[in-house]
C-alpha positions, 0 to 999 in steps of 0.5 A, spaced: 741 656 230 739 649 229 745 643 229 743 638 224 748 632 223 746 628 217 747 620 220 753 617 216 751 612 210 749 605 213 750 602 206 755 604 200 754 601 193 758 602 186 757 601 180 761 594 177 766 595 172 762 590 168 755 592 166 752 585 164 752 582 170 747 587 173 740 590 169 740 596 174 745 600 170 751 597 173 749 596 179 749 588 183 749 590 190 742 592 191 741 587 195 745 590 201 740 596 201 734 595 206 727 593 202 723 595 208 726 601 212 725 608 211 731 613 209 735 617 205 739 616 198 744 620 195 747 618 188 754 620 187 758 621 179 765 618 179 769 625 181 764 624 188 760 630 186 753 629 189 748 629 183 741 627 187 738 626 194 732 622 195 727 619 201 723 614 201 719 610 206 722 603 203 729 605 200 730 599 195 724 599 191 725 607 190 732 606 189 730 601 184 725 606 180 729 611 179 733 606 174 727 603 172 722 609 171 720 613 165 718 620 169 724 619 174 727 626 175 734 622 174 732 618 167 736 622 162 742 622 167 742 615 170 749 613 166 752 619 171 751 615 178 756 611 179 755 611 187 749 610 192 749 611 199 743 610 203 742 612 211 736 609 214 732 614 217 725 610 220 722 618 222 718 621 216 719 628 219 726 627 220 728 624 213 724 631 210 729 634 214 735 630 212 733 631 204 732 639 205 739 640 208 743 636 204 741 638 198 742 645 199 748 644 203 751 640 199 748 643 193 745 636 189 745 637 181 739 635 180 734 636 185 729 642 183 725 642 188 726 644 195 733 649 193 733 655 197 740 656 195 739 660 188 
């Protein structure tokens, strides 16, 4: 059996009480997310339930796109996101493996593709 150890998050940001401090759904610490590094990101709700897992070659622009884009899987559920965790993973193959593993092991609620546990 293959053992997969997901890296610990390097950055965790949480929605602030006053959403007017940020134009991005209450998140003010986007500057902590690396701009030019690849990795995986996870969106959680206030009950710490995993909502969505994604991967990106450039983390910060990709995460912001989920909050600004009209075609994002999360567009109708953006208000549910309370916490974002980011793991820097530069290798594209490793990102793919981690994303699929986390979606299926932790049963991300809004990831429709890559689900094998049905």
